[in-house]
C-alpha positions in Angstrom: -44.6 267.7 -132.9 -41.2 266.2 -131.8 -38.5 268.0 -133.4 -39.1 267.4 -137.1 -39.6 270.9 -138.0 -36.4 271.2 -140.2 -34.6 268.6 -142.0 -31.4 270.0 -140.5 -32.6 268.7 -137.2 -33.0 265.2 -138.8 -31.6 262.5 -136.7 -28.4 261.0 -137.9 -29.8 257.5 -138.3 -30.6 255.7 -141.5 -33.7 256.2 -143.7 -35.3 253.1 -142.3 -35.1 254.5 -138.9 -36.2 257.8 -140.0 -39.1 256.1 -142.1 -40.3 254.5 -138.8 -40.1 257.4 -136.6 -41.9 259.5 -139.4 -44.7 257.0 -139.5 -44.8 257.2 -135.5 -44.9 261.0 -135.5 -47.5 261.2 -138.1 -49.7 258.7 -136.4 -49.4 260.7 -133.2 -49.7 264.1 -134.6 -52.3 266.5 -133.4 -54.7 267.7 -136.3 -53.6 271.3 -136.0 -49.8 270.3 -136.4 -50.4 267.7 -139.2 -49.9 269.7 -142.2 -46.7 271.3 -140.9 -45.4 267.6 -140.1 -46.3 266.7 -143.5 -44.3 269.5 -145.0 -41.4 268.8 -142.6 -41.3 265.1 -143.6 -41.3 266.0 -147.2 -38.1 268.1 -146.7 -36.1 265.0 -146.0 -33.4 264.5 -148.5 -34.5 261.0 -149.4 -37.6 262.2 -151.3 -38.7 258.5 -152.0 -38.6 257.5 -148.5 -40.4 260.8 -147.5 -43.2 260.3 -149.9 -43.6 256.9 -149.0 -44.1 257.7 -145.1 -46.5 260.7 -146.2 -48.8 258.4 -148.5 -49.1 255.9 -145.7 -50.2 258.6 -143.5 -52.6 260.0 -146.2 -54.0 256.5 -146.8 -54.6 256.0 -143.0 -56.0 259.5 -142.3 -58.4 259.5 -145.6 -59.7 255.9 -144.7 -60.6 257.3 -141.2 -62.1 260.4 -142.5 -64.0 258.8 -145.7 -67.6 259.5 -144.4 -66.5 262.3 -141.8 -67.7 266.0 -142.8 -64.1 267.1 -141.9 -62.7 265.3 -145.0 -62.7 268.6 -147.1 -61.0 270.7 -144.7 -58.3 267.9 -144.2 -58.0 267.4 -148.0 -57.4 271.1 -148.4 -54.9 271.2 -145.6 -53.1 268.2 -147.1 -53.1 269.6 -150.7 -51.4 272.8 -149.4 -48.7 270.7 -147.4 -47.9 268.3 -150.3 -47.6 271.2 -152.8 -47.2 269.8 -156.3 -45.7 266.4 -155.8 -47.6 264.5 -158.5 -47.7 261.1 -156.8 -49.2 262.5 -153.6 -51.6 264.9 -155.5 -53.0 261.9 -157.4 -53.4 259.7 -154.3 -55.3 262.6 -152.6 -57.4 263.2 -155.8 -58.3 259.2 -155.8 -59.4 259.4 -152.0 -61.6 262.4 -153.1 -63.1 260.0 -155.6 -63.5 257.1 -153.0 -65.2 259.7 -150.8 -67.5 260.8 -153.4 -68.7 257.2 -154.2 -68.7 256.6 -150.2 -71.2 259.4 -149.6 -73.3 258.7 -152.4 -72.6 261.9 -154.2 -72.7 261.9 -158.1 -69.8 260.3 -159.7 -68.8 259.4 -163.3 -68.3 255.9 -164.3 -65.5 256.8 -166.5 -63.5 258.2 -163.6 -63.7 255.0 -161.7 -62.7 252.9 -164.7 -59.7 255.5 -165.3 -58.5 255.2 -161.7 -55.3 253.5 -160.9 -55.0 249.7 -160.0 -54.5 250.9 -156.3 -57.7 252.8 -156.3 -59.7 249.9 -157.9 -58.4 247.5 -155.2 -59.1 249.9 -152.5 -62.6 250.7 -153.8 -63.4 246.8 -153.7 -62.2 246.6 -150.1 -64.0 249.7 -148.7 -66.9 250.8 -150.7 -70.4 249.4 -150.5 -71.8 251.1 -153.6 -73.5 248.5 -155.6 -73.3 250.4 -158.6 -69.5 251.2 -158.2 -69.0 247.5 -157.4 -71.2 246.2 -160.6 -68.9 248.4 -162.7 -65.8 247.1 -161.1 -67.0 243.5 -161.4 -67.8 243.8 -165.2 -65.1 246.5 -166.2 -62.4 246.4 -163.6 -58.7 246.8 -164.8 -57.7 243.4 -163.4 -59.0 240.0 -162.8 -58.2 240.5 -159.1 -60.4 243.5 -159.0 -63.4 242.0 -160.9 -63.3 238.8 -158.9 -63.3 240.9 -155.5 -66.2 243.1 -156.7 -68.2 240.1 -158.0 -67.6 238.2 -154.7 -68.8 241.1 -152.8 -72.1 241.5 -154.9 -72.6 237.7 -154.6 -72.3 238.1 -150.6 -74.7 241.0 -150.7 -77.5 239.0 -152.5 -77.4 236.2 -150.0 
């Protein structure tokens, strides 16, 4: 970690520069220091920028760990690091549902259909579950999701 342990040590540059530096720090952080760095970023006075940097990190790491047995430990560590920040908690929960579907664990169709637009768009891009994609093709929230899921299913039939 490179000096982000306390918001009092934040560089004097603007939020755009801090955002870019946070993204770099989060990309480079060692696993054992990841949770502390996330907590540190979330102490930034610009809460919108800080959450944006953290959600990008969560999305990147969750996608990397989607089929990895270490996902559960990572999820727990990130849950503790983000605390009760509603947007970030919701995003982590949606990544957990994506993981459940990706590893062929039992899931409920109503959870898939109730998930956010972000979730449904992401599901169509990364999942290979025919059942999930059929459901999104027929009942996805947006035409974009329905079309993409249908296109994926059509390609798989060829």
